[in-house]
N, C-alpha and C positions, 0 to 999 in steps of 0.2 A: 406954098410952092417953092419960088421959086430961093427963099430963105436956100434950101436946105439942097439947093441946084446950086447956088454959090456957093457954102458949106466941104464939098465938093468936091468942086472945081478944080481943079492942076494950072500950073504957069504954067508952063513946056519949057518955054524960052526963060526962066528964071533955072532952071532946077543945071545943079552944079557937076559934073565927073562926078563925085562923089551917090550927088544925086544918082545921076543914072549906072551907075554900078551896083546900086546896093535893090533899084531895083525892077534889074535883068535878073541880077542873082538872089531876089525873091518867085519873080518870075518862072527860071530854072529849075528854085530849086521843088516849088509849089509844082511842074509839072511831072519834074520826079518821081515826087511823094509821089500822088499819081496812078505813076510806070507804075511805081513793087507796088497800092498797095493792089491796087487790079489782080496784077503780076499771083499779089502771094493769096486775095482772098478771089482764085477761078476757082475752079474745081479740079477741070479739069488739072491743076500738075500737085489737089494735094499731094497724090498719093509722091510722086517728084521730091519737093518737100516732108515731106514725112519719113523717106528711105534715105538725107542730108540731116537729120535732124540733131542728131550724134557724132558729126560727122569728127568733133572736132578734141574727144575722144575718143570715137576708134584706133588711133595712129598710138606711136609710140611717146611713153614721157618726155617734154616740150626739157629741151634742158635746163639746166639753172643752171649754167655755169660754174659749179660742185667738180674740183677735176676727182676722178675717187681710185685715187691714191697710185698711177702706173701712170 
């Protein structure tokens, strides 16, 4: 059991700034993904999300950059 504990141990003092940024970024993204999943799969929000399902397609056509001879 001690070998498993040693395997997962972390030397916090030896972590560089890059290690800290990566660790913090990973934790923040994980929390944001959990919040997004909870929001998306909550039955209370189903109708609100279904109403916005085709929101991008409902508007006018996007400008493709071409000029219409005018």
